[in-house]
C-alpha positions in Angstrom: 115.6 115.1 267.0 118.0 112.1 266.0 117.8 108.4 266.2 120.8 106.4 265.4 119.8 102.9 264.1 122.5 99.9 264.2 121.5 96.5 263.2 123.9 94.0 264.6 125.0 90.4 263.8 128.0 88.9 265.1 130.0 92.0 266.1 131.0 93.8 269.2 129.4 97.2 268.9 130.3 98.5 272.4 133.1 101.0 271.1 130.9 102.3 268.3 127.8 102.8 270.4 129.8 104.6 273.2 131.5 107.0 270.6 128.2 108.0 269.1 126.7 108.3 272.6 129.5 110.6 273.6 129.4 112.7 270.4 125.7 113.1 270.6 125.8 114.3 274.2 128.5 116.6 273.2 126.4 118.0 270.5 123.4 118.6 272.9 120.9 117.2 270.6 117.9 115.1 271.5 118.9 111.5 270.6 118.3 107.8 271.0 120.5 104.9 269.9 118.5 101.7 268.9 120.5 98.6 268.6 118.9 95.2 267.4 120.6 92.1 267.4 119.7 90.0 264.5 120.1 86.5 266.3 123.9 86.6 266.7 125.8 84.0 268.3 125.2 84.1 272.2 129.1 85.2 272.7 128.5 88.5 270.9 124.9 88.7 272.6 126.5 88.7 276.2 129.0 91.2 275.2 126.7 93.7 273.9 123.9 93.5 276.4 126.2 95.8 278.7 124.8 98.5 276.3 121.6 98.6 278.2 123.3 100.3 280.9 123.6 103.4 278.6 121.4 106.4 278.9 119.3 106.8 275.7 120.4 103.4 274.5 118.0 100.7 273.4 119.2 97.1 273.1 117.1 94.2 271.9 117.5 90.8 270.4 115.8 88.7 267.6 115.7 85.0 268.1 115.3 84.5 264.5 117.4 86.2 261.6 115.3 88.8 259.9 118.0 89.8 257.3 119.3 93.2 256.1 116.1 94.7 254.9 113.7 93.5 257.5 115.9 94.5 260.5 116.4 98.0 258.9 112.6 98.4 258.3 112.0 97.3 261.9 114.6 99.8 263.1 112.9 102.6 261.3 109.4 101.6 262.6 110.6 101.5 266.2 112.4 104.9 266.3 111.0 108.0 268.2 112.6 110.7 266.1 112.1 111.8 262.4 115.7 111.9 261.5 117.1 108.6 261.1 120.9 107.8 261.0 121.5 104.1 259.9 125.1 102.6 260.5 126.5 99.4 260.1 127.6 97.4 263.1 131.3 97.2 261.8 131.8 100.8 261.5 134.8 102.8 263.0 134.4 106.4 263.7 137.2 108.5 262.7 135.9 112.1 263.0 135.4 114.0 266.2 132.6 115.9 264.6 130.8 112.9 263.0 127.4 113.5 264.5 127.6 117.4 264.4 128.4 117.0 260.6 125.1 115.3 260.1 123.1 117.7 262.3 124.6 120.6 260.4 122.8 119.2 257.2 119.8 117.5 258.7 117.4 120.2 257.7 118.7 120.8 254.1 118.2 117.3 252.4 115.9 114.1 252.8 118.6 111.8 252.3 122.4 112.2 253.1 125.2 109.6 252.6 128.5 110.0 254.6 130.8 107.6 252.9 133.0 104.7 253.6 136.6 104.2 254.0 139.2 101.4 254.3 142.4 101.4 256.2 145.2 102.0 253.7 148.1 102.3 255.9 148.0 98.6 257.2 149.3 95.1 256.3 146.5 93.2 255.1 146.6 89.4 255.3 146.7 87.5 251.9 143.3 85.8 252.7 141.6 89.2 253.2 143.1 91.0 250.1 139.9 90.5 247.8 137.5 92.4 250.1 140.3 95.0 251.1 141.0 95.7 247.4 137.6 95.8 246.3 136.8 98.4 249.2 139.8 100.6 248.4 139.0 100.6 244.7 135.4 100.4 244.1 133.4 101.6 247.5 135.4 104.5 248.9 135.4 107.8 247.2 135.0 111.4 248.0 131.7 113.3 248.1 132.2 115.3 245.0 132.8 112.1 242.8 129.7 110.5 244.5 127.6 113.7 243.8 128.3 113.1 240.1 125.8 110.2 240.0 124.3 110.5 243.7 121.6 107.9 243.6 123.9 105.2 241.8 126.6 105.8 244.8 124.2 105.0 247.6 125.1 102.5 250.4 123.4 101.7 253.5 126.4 101.7 255.9 126.3 105.4 256.8 123.3 107.5 255.8 120.7 109.9 257.2 117.1 109.9 256.1 113.7 111.1 257.1 111.5 108.6 259.1 108.4 109.4 256.8 110.4 108.8 253.7 111.8 105.4 254.7 108.4 104.3 256.1 106.8 105.1 252.6 109.5 103.4 250.6 111.1 100.9 252.9 113.7 98.4 252.0 112.2 95.7 249.8 111.9 92.6 252.1 111.9 90.2 248.9 115.6 91.0 248.6 116.8 88.4 251.3 120.3 87.4 252.2 123.4 89.6 251.5 123.6 92.3 248.9 121.9 95.0 246.5 119.0 96.0 249.1 121.0 99.2 249.0 121.1 99.5 245.2 117.3 98.7 244.9 116.6 101.4 247.6 118.7 104.1 245.8 116.8 103.1 242.8 113.4 103.6 244.3 114.6 107.0 245.6 115.7 108.0 242.1 112.4 107.0 240.6 110.7 109.4 242.9 113.1 112.2 242.1 114.4 112.3 245.5 118.2 112.9 245.1 120.9 111.9 248.0 123.1 114.5 249.1 126.7 113.3 249.5 129.1 114.6 252.1 132.4 113.7 253.3 131.5 112.2 256.7 132.8 108.8 256.3 133.2 105.9 258.6 135.9 103.2 258.4 134.8 99.6 257.5 136.4 97.4 260.0 134.8 94.1 259.3 136.8 92.6 256.3 135.6 89.3 255.2 138.0 86.4 254.4 138.3 86.0 250.6 136.3 82.7 250.4 133.5 84.2 252.4 133.4 87.5 250.5 133.2 85.3 247.3 130.3 83.4 248.7 128.5 86.5 249.8 129.3 88.0 246.2 127.6 85.1 244.7 124.5 85.7 247.0 124.5 89.3 246.1 124.3 88.3 242.3 121.5 86.0 243.0 119.7 89.1 244.6 120.4 91.0 241.4 118.5 88.2 239.4 115.7 88.7 242.0 115.8 92.4 241.2 115.6 92.0 237.5 112.5 89.7 238.2 110.8 92.3 240.5 111.6 95.3 238.4 111.0 93.6 235.0 114.4 94.6 233.6 113.6 98.3 233.8 116.2 100.1 231.5 117.0 102.8 234.0 117.7 100.4 236.8 119.9 98.0 234.4 121.8 101.3 233.2 122.7 102.0 236.8 123.9 98.7 237.8 127.3 97.9 235.8 127.1 94.2 235.7 123.4 94.1 234.7 124.3 96.6 231.6 126.8 94.0 230.5 124.5 91.0 231.1 121.8 92.7 228.8 124.3 93.6 226.2 125.6 89.9 226.3 122.0 88.7 226.3 121.2 90.9 223.2 124.2 89.4 221.6 123.1 86.0 222.1 126.3 85.1 224.1 125.0 84.1 227.3 125.6 80.5 226.8 129.4 81.2 225.6 130.0 83.3 228.9 128.4 80.6 230.7 130.5 77.9 229.2 133.7 80.0 229.7 132.8 80.5 233.6 132.1 76.6 234.1 135.4 75.8 232.2 137.7 78.4 234.0 135.9 79.1 237.3 138.7 77.3 239.2 141.3 79.4 237.7 139.3 82.7 238.4 138.9 81.7 241.8 142.7 80.8 242.2 143.6 84.4 241.7 140.7 85.8 243.5 141.5 83.8 246.9 145.4 84.3 246.3 147.9 87.1 247.4 147.2 89.4 244.4 143.8 89.3 243.4 142.7 91.1 240.2 139.2 93.1 240.1 139.1 92.5 236.3 139.1 88.9 237.2 136.5 89.4 239.9 134.3 91.4 237.4 134.6 88.2 235.0 133.9 86.1 237.8 130.7 87.8 238.8 129.5 88.3 235.1 130.0 84.5 234.5 128.1 83.6 237.6 125.2 85.8 236.7 125.1 84.1 233.1 125.2 80.8 235.1 122.0 81.3 237.0 119.0 79.8 235.3 115.9 82.0 235.5 113.5 79.2 236.9 115.6 79.3 240.1 113.8 82.5 240.9 
């Protein structure tokens, strides 16, 4: 009845898998847990191989990194059941009825997103502040808030979907590296008039990135936005749904792209100093992303 699909890269997923296993057994549901390691370092493979001993758990390893889209498509193709629950490997379960909450809505909606939380009552080291602040302010929200614009609020860290639907649409494998494969998938659902139901069934995001690494992945995600623009021909509805693209198109229309690029190149080191410091500012982060987008040349893609 339920396939839980977890792509893994350089993370210890034993606690997550064991908790999911316990809850699924308690819920008395037919289930499987598929874990595919996407070419992690050997130290993490050694740790996670112990999961093979768990009943109803399948653990396998890739020798070459497939990336976020391909690994999810492979998990979907490999699964046995028609209800697929995708989870990020750095998720923490905080609800004792996490699996039951999905089972209760499994027949009502083709796609259900449970949400994401960040720990708020903790001391966060200064070199992790940017990711933590972004997560608190931009990524976590209630189901009521997310249901206002359901497809725009979609993320891939914790969602339930019908197998035939994801096999029909799939994650776009032209979107490589980090970032925005979920944005494009949510938009593809929207184009097909498939609405995403949001519920309050969150997991905690445990894998905070150091600020330098978070900025690197942010730049990688913005490159993916440029690819998305090329793939989709700057569709107006897509641009409207992605805030940074909407601002970019406005700047482009006003002929200010080179001015923003000049500002970014001149002051990028000052923006970075704030973002890598003790008190990063999300407005500065937005300026950084917009400036970087304007600096990317079209012929690079």
